[in-house]
N, C-alpha and C positions, 0 to 999 in steps of 0.2 A: 668625522665627528670626534669629539673628545674621548669617547669611550671605545672607539674603534669598531663601531657596529657596521660600518660600510666596508670593512676590509674583507677580502676574499679568503684569506687564510685565517682559520679559527681553530684553536687547539685546546682540547680538554685534557688536563693532566691530573690523575688521581694517584697520590702517593700512599701506598698501603704498607703493611708491615713486612710483607714477603715480596710483592711485585709492585712496580710503578707502571700504571696503565696510561696509554696515550691514544687519543682519537684525533686525527687530523682531518679537517674538512677544507678542501680546496678544489675550486673548479667544479663543484657539485659532486665530488667524489670523496669517499671516506677511506682513510688509511688507518690501520690499527697497529699498535706496537705494545709489547709487554716486555719490560726489562726488569731484572732483579733489583730490588730496592737497596739503597745504601743508608741504613738507619743512622749511622754516625753523621752523615751529611746528606740529607735527602736531595739536595740540589744536584749532586753528582749524577744520580740516575736520571733525573729530568733532563739535564744537559746532554747526557748520552743518548737518550731517546729522541731528542730534538736536533741532533747534530746535522741532519740532512736538510732541515727546514729553516734554520736560523743561521745568520742574521736575516731578518726580514722586517723592515722598518714598520710596516703596517699590520703585522701579525697580532692577533688578539689571543692571548693565552689565559684561560680560566683554570685556576688551580684549586683542587681540593686537597687539603693538607691535614696531616695528623701531628704536626710538630707541636701545636699547642696542647692537644690532648695528651700526648706522650709526656710532655714536660710536666703537666699537672699530675698525671697518674704516677709517674716515676719520681716526682718531687725534685725536678731539675730546673726549676724556674729561677728567677733572679732573687737577689737579696733585697728584701722590701721592708718598708716601715708602714705603720698605720697611724693616722692622725684623726682623732674624733673629739667630741665634746668632753670636757673633764668629767670624770665619773663613769664614763662608758668605755674605758680602755679595754675591759675584759669581754666585750660583747661577742667577739669572735670565738672565744673559748667557752663561754656560757651556752651560746646557741639557744635552741628551743627546748633542751632537756628532754627530747623524745628518745625512745629506745627502739632499736630494731626488733629485739626479742623481749617482749614486755614481761614475761614470766621467768626469764632466765635469772638465776642467782649469781651468775658471773658478771663482773663489771665489764663493760664494753670498752674496747680500745678505740681511742679517737686520735686522728692524725691532724696535724696543723702544718701550715706552710709559712708561718711567721713566728718569730720569737716574742714572748711577752715583754721582753725588755726593749723591743722596738715598737711598742704601742704607746702612743703619747696622747694626753688630753690637753685641750686648749680651753682656757678660761673664756668662754663665750656661751651665749644661749639665745636661741630663737624659739618662740612659743609655737604651739601646734597651729595657731592661726596665721603665723607668718610675721608677727611683731617681734622686733629685736628687743629682748629683755636685758641682755648683757652684751655690750659691744665687744668685738674681738680685741684681745690684748696682743698687739703686734710684737711686743717684747718677748712674750712666751714663744711665739713662732720663731723668732731669731735664735732663741736658746735651743729650740728643737733642731733647727737647721745646722747649728754647730755640732750637735751630737750626731746627726745624720751623716755629715761629712766625715767625722771621726770614725764612724762605723762602716764607712764605704757602702752606703745604701745606694742601690741602682734605681729604684722606683718607689714612689710613695702613693698609698691609697688614702684618699681624703673622704671621710663620711661623717659629716656633722649632723647633729640632731635637727630634725625637721627641715633639712635643706631642700627637700622635695617641694616644700611650699615657698620658701624664700632662700635662694641659693647665694645671697650676697656674700656671706662669710666664706663659703666654700670657694667662690670665685676669687676672692682676695688671697686666700691661702694658696690655691692652685697657681695663681699668677706669680706669687713670690717664690714658690718652690721651683717653678720653671725658670725664673730669673737666676735662681741659685744653681741651675744645671741639672735638676732631677727630672726624670720621667714621672708624669703624674696621672693617676687614675682618679677621676672626680665623680662621686656618686650622683650629683645633681644633673650631670650631662649624660651619664651612662644609664641610670635607672632612677628617674624622679618619681618614685613610688614610696608609699609608707611601708612599714615593717622594717625596723632597724636592722635586725640580724640578717635577713635575706639581702637587703641593700648593701650592708657592710661586706657580707661574704662575696657577693658578686663583684664589688669594687676591689676587694683584696685579691681575688683570683685574677682579675684583669691586670692589676699591677704586677702580680707574680709572673704573668706571661709576657708583659711588655718588653723586657730586655731580650728574651729569647726570640720572640717573633719579629721584633724590630731588626735584630741582627740578621736573622734568616731571610726575611723578605727584602731587606736592603741589599744583601749579597746576591740573592736570586735575580732581583730586578736589574742590578748592575751587570750580571752575566748573560742576560737575555738579549743584549745588544740592540736595545731600542724597541723591542716588542712591547705591546701594551699588556701589562699583567693585571688581572683581576683575581680576587680571592673569593671562593665560595664561602657563604655563611652557613650557620646552622638553621636559618629560617627559610631555606629553599631559594635564596637569591644571592647574587654576587655583589661585592662592593669593590671600591678602588683599593689599591695597595696601601695608599696613605691612610685611609680609614681603618683598614685592617691592622696597621701598625699602631694606631692609637687605641683601638678597641679589639684586641686579639681574642678576647673571650667569645666574641661573636662567631669565631671560626672553629669552635671547639668540637662540633660534630660536622665539620666541613666535608670530609670524605663520604661518610654514610649518607648524607643528605643528597649528594649527587646521584646516588643509586636510586633513592626514592623518587626523585624528579624524573629520572630516566624510566623507571617502572610506570609512573603515571602516564607519561606521554606515549610510550609504546603500547601499553594496555588499552588506552583510549583508541589508538589507531586500529588495534585489533578488534575493537568493539566491546571491551570490558571496562566497566566503571567501578566495580566493587572488587578490589584485589588486595592481597597481602603481599608486600614485597619481602623477599627472602634473599639476603645478600650474604653468601658464605665465601669468605676469602681464606687467606692462609692463617690469619691470627684470630679472627673473631667472626661472629655471625650477627648481622643487624637485621631486625624485622620491623615493619611499620604497616599500619592499616590505612588503606585509602578507600574511603567511602564517597566516591565522586570527586573528592578533592583531598589533598594531603592534610593529615591531622597535625596540629601544632599544640604545644603546651608551654606554659610559663613556669610550671613547677617541676624543675628538673634537678636531677642529681647526676653529677659526673664523678664517678668514684664515690667518695663520702662527702662531696662538696656541693652544697645547694647553689644553683645558678638560676636566678629568676629573670630570664630573658626569653622572648619567643623563640622556640626551637622546634624543628620537626620532631614529632613524637616517635622516636626510635628507641627500641629496646635491644640492648646488646648483651651477648653472652660470650664467654671465652671458649668458643668451639669453632675450629676451622681446620683446614687441611693440614696445618702445621701444629695442631694441638698435640701435646706430649702424651704418649701412652706409657703408663707405669703401674706398678703394684704398690699399694699403700702399706702402712705398718700392720694393718689388720689382714693383709693377704688378699685384698679386693682389687679388681681391675679398675683403673681410673683413667679418665681422658680429660686433659686440660685442667684449669684454664691456661696454664703456662704454654708457651709456643716456642718452637725451635726457630721461628723467624726465617729470614732469607739466608742467613749464614749462622750455623751450618745447614739449616733446613732439614727436612725429613731425611731419613737414612738413605733413601734412594737417590738423593742428590749427589752422594758420593763424598760429602765433606764431613760427615759425622756418623755416629752409630746410635742415635736416639730415635726410637720408633715414633711415628706420628700417624694421624688418621690417613694421610695420603698413602703411607706404607701399607696400611690395612686394606685399602681399596685396591692397591696394586697386587697384593697377595690374593685377593678375591677375583682377580682378572677383570676388574671394572675400569682399568686404565690400559691403554695401548702403549706399552713401553717404547714402541718405535715411532709414536706420533705425539709425544709429550711436547706441548707448545708448538704443535705443527711439525714436529721432528727437529726443531731448532735446538732443543736441549736434551742432552743424553742423560738418561737415568739408569739406575742399576738395581733391577728387581732382586738380584741375589742378596744385596745388602738389606733390602726390606725384609726378606725372609729370615735372614740371620738375626736382625734386630728384634723382630717380632717373636721368633722362636725362643729367644731368651726370656721374654715375658711369658710365653706359653708354658715354659717349664716351671716358672714360679707359681703358676696357678693350677698346674696339673691338667692342662687342656691341650688339644691339638692346635696346630697353626691356624687352620681354617676356623675352628671354634673361637679362637682368640680374636681373629680378624673380624668375624661376625659380631662378637661381643663389643669390640671397639666401635664399629659402625652403629650398633644398637644404642650404646651409651651416648655417643655423639648426637644421634637422632633424638633421643629422649631429652637431652639438654636443649636442643633447638626447638623441639615441639613445645616444651614448657614456655619458652620465650614467646612463641606464637599465641599460646593460650593467655599470656599476660596481656597482650595488646588486643585480644579479641574477646574471649569468653569472660575474662575478669572485668571488661569494660562494656559489657552488655551487647556484644556482637556475636552472631552465630557464624562460625567459620564455614559452615556448609553453604552459606549464601555468597561466599567469596571464591575467587580463583587465586592460586598461588603463583606469583611471578618470581621465578627463581633465576638468580644470576650470581656472578662471582665465579672464580675459577673452579670452586669445588661444589657449587650449588646443585648442578644437574646430577651429581652422583647420589644425592640424598633426597631430593625434593619429592619424588613420586612416592617413595616408601613413607615419608613423613605425612604427605597429603592423605595417603590411605589410612593411616592411624587417626588423623584428625577429621576424616570424612570430608575433606575438601574435594569437590568433584572434579577439579581441573587444574592442571599445571601448565603454565606458559613459560617456555624457555625462549627468551627473545633472541633475535639475531644479535650478534656481538655480546652475548651474555657474559663472557669473561671480562669484558671491559665496559659494562653498562654504566658503572659509576662515572667513568670518564666521559662517556657519551652523554650522560645526564647533565654534565657541566655545560655542554654546548646547547642543551635544551632549556637551560635556566634563564630567568629574567633578572634584571637589576631590582633588588627589593630593599627597602628601608622601613624599619619599625620605630614607632614613637609611642610613648605612653605618658600619662599624667594622672596623679591621684586626684580624685574628685568625689569626696565622700559626702553623699547626700541621700536622703530618702527619695526613691524614684517617683513616688506618688506626689511628692511635694516639690519636685524640680520643674522649674519653668523650662519648656522645650527651647525657648530662645536662648537661655543661659547655656544649655548644652550645645546648641548650634554655634554660639559665639566661641566657646572653648574649642570645639572641633575645627572651626574655621581658622583659628590661630595655629593649631597643630598642622592643619592641611597646608597653610601658607608656608610654614617652615619646611615641610616635606617637599613641596614642589620647588621651593627655592634651592634646596640641596640637590635635587635631581637635575635642575638646570645647571648647577655648578659641575655636575658630572657629564654634561653634554647633551642632555635630553631637552626637547621642547616641552613647554607646559601641557600642550595637547596630547603628548605621548604618555603622560603619567596618569595611571589609574589609581584612585585613592579609595581604600576601604576603611569603614569606620566600625568600631566595635566597643562594647561596654563590658566591664567585669561586674557581674551582679551576684548578690547573695541575699538570702532571707536575713532580716535584721536579727543579729545575735549569732549568726554562723561565723565560722572562722575561715571558710574557703569560698572561692568564687567560681562562677562559670562565665566563659567569654561568649557573648551573644552579638550577632551582627546588628548594626544600627542603621536604619534608613531614615533620611530626612524627609520633611514634608508633613503637612497637617494630618493626612490620612494615616501615616505610619508613626505618629509621634509617641504612642505607647504600645505599639505592636511588639516591641522587644520584650515587654513583660509576659505576653502570651508565649513567646518563644522560650523565655527563661523557664516558665512553668513546665513546658513540654519537655525541654532538655533535662530538667531536674527529675522529672518523672521517669524518663528513659534510663538515666544513670542510677538513680537511687530508689526507684519504684514507689515514690510518693511525691506529692507536691501540696502546697498550701495556697489555694487560689486567692484568699483574702488576707494573707499575712503580709506585712510591710516588706518591701524589697529595697535593698540598699545598693546604690551605685558606688563602686569603690574606685575603679580606674577607667579612664578613657584611653582608647588605643586607635592609632591610625597606621595603616599599612600602605605605603606608596610602592607601586609596581610600574616599571617601565619595560614594556615588552621588547624582548630581543628577537631578531629574526630566527626562525626555527629551521632546522634541517628538515627538508621535505623527504619523507620516506617514499621510496619508489615501489609501487605495486608491480608484481610480476604476473605474467599470464598463467592460467591453469594448465598444468602438464602432469597428469596422474602417473605416467610411467616413470619409474625410478631409473635414471641414467646408469649405464654400466660403470661409468667412471666413479660413481658414488659408492660402489661396493668395493671396499678396500681388501678385506680379508675375513677370515673366520677365526675366532679364538675361544678358548675355554674360560668360563667364569662361573662363580658360585652364586646361587640364589637360595638362601638358607643353606642347608648342607648338600643340596642337589647341585651337581656339576653339569653344566650345559655348554654345548658348542653353539655360539651365537655369531651373527653377522655384525661386522663393524662398518659403519657408513661414514663417509667424508661429508660433513655438513655443507661445506662450500660448494659441493656438486649437486646438492638436492634442489629440486624445482618445486614451485608452488603446487600444492595438490598431492604431493607424494605421501603415501601412507606406509608407516613402518610398524609392523606388529612386534610386540615384545616376546621374548627377551632380545634385546639388541643394545649396541653401543653406537652413539652418534658423536663423532669427534670433530673438533675444529682446532684452529691455531691457539685458542685461549682457554677452552674448557671441554669437558666431556659430559655427555648425558647418558644415564643408565635408564633404559626402559624395561621395567620388570615384566615377567609373564602376566598375561591378562590385561595389559594396557596396550594402547595403540597411539602412536604419534603421527600427527598430520601437519604438514607445512602449510601455513596460510599464505595469503597473497603478499605478505611482507616478509616471508620466509621465517616467521616465528614457528617454533615447535609447539603445537597444542596437544597435550597428552591427556587422555581420558581412558577410563576403563572400557575395554572392548565392548561395543554394542550399546554404550550409554549415550552416545551422541544423538 
């Protein structure tokens, strides 16, 4: 098949800030690798991890990347220009005029990724209904192209007024710019929806990332020696490399999304449908709520930049194993959001002397220094103690008090992130389980769950590389949208069906181009709805057929009431956008259940070591997770270590391995 679905060798690659994780599936077996990332050129770490498996002509590589995210947040994208309708050149800078801190007397700093002198207006005009009022002046475009060449612009964002209704002028401009040798980001193909600022912002960001991602993916594809490379999107599905090079903005949450997909599938297999995914890596922590299915949002902010595309609803905070520990000017202990990254890394890596959260856990005895990365990486506990003691002296505390403070501060930051995606959105965390993964997740998850009153923590098998495993569990997904502003009560269902049919035909056609048969494509339809006069919408499923023709209105009222505690049964409802989601199912890795064996093997008991829980020092047993069997019970306090991560089981909790070798951790006696 064109997408490589029939190949036996499938590889998930997740490039993180500290480590690059690889999960290789071949012959029904999973192989796991974790190598230090190379931020200057992420492909180096990938090729190092794949050295034994490539070249392989039929290998399918699904890649979750942070290249686009980092380029945007660090403002290291391409040199770009912006072309719009004359009179709207400043739309990117004016924005919505909203303020983060409404009552602050200080002016807010705003950052931009484009220079005002590279924003150009074209003499043309299309009305809101789609009629051409003023034809495009091609001489103006030629004048602008001359300036773009002089300014050495790499990519151009084109966003003309009302092009979501009639894209004829945008298409002419884009075609001429491509002929002139420029990379082009065109709003009518990327986001054909109303709201000029959000459409312009999304188009500009896509243009900003075009040169960076185009170069990176072209180089990586060339060095993978014929393997089929797919790129994970932010919408929980993967796309072709060619599409990702044209629309790199769709990969902006590529890495975290793989973890959410992995959490969904492993939690379902374990029998849990309501979970909160908690991915704590070296640089950041990403959390997402899964209520039977993954939550998605079209109102997203990446840094300070609005991105109005369907993305998995992930909330990120700058707290990870590599988060820097320091004392601020006021003498207070602080943790993050800065990270020491892979190089120099935490002080225990032996390359630097900056303390990080990993150093605090090491000082508390919650890491086994002889079994870090399964014993493959040597670490230096004495360097952690020295680095953290320097901080302790500044705040007048002991080493252990300081280390406990570091863990408490990091936990508080991550707990706040979980409250954002649960309590603040109408969900009770007590009704969910916490699926914890990432290299550092298991060290913090149980204590956090206790504070949030989450009854259960699930540490999946392969927790340290679950984001990479999630890439192999993802499907091919494409999203389409179209503005359709009508009163729902006055909209003919046949008109809706016709518009949806056009969008569905396009979706199936593009899936066929990617190598899928039409009968393999599942199409979901949705509507963006709001009460007449509102400025925000809710996305509601739409089902065709006479029986369901207005059922979406009842669902809208119900969702509005859940989110905002009120609804208006008889108030007019407005349709704003139509959405189509095309999904082509990929073959899933079949998780192997293991027989029940309650007795813990002797080989699983590695050693005993001292650790701190609070200020109390305890001697606890350390277990090798790879030797545990289904049905084993481990009472806390204890440490469970594997080649990618460590789990800390506090006193009063018990961990049980289920039939898939996941660790299910609950308060003793609560099961």
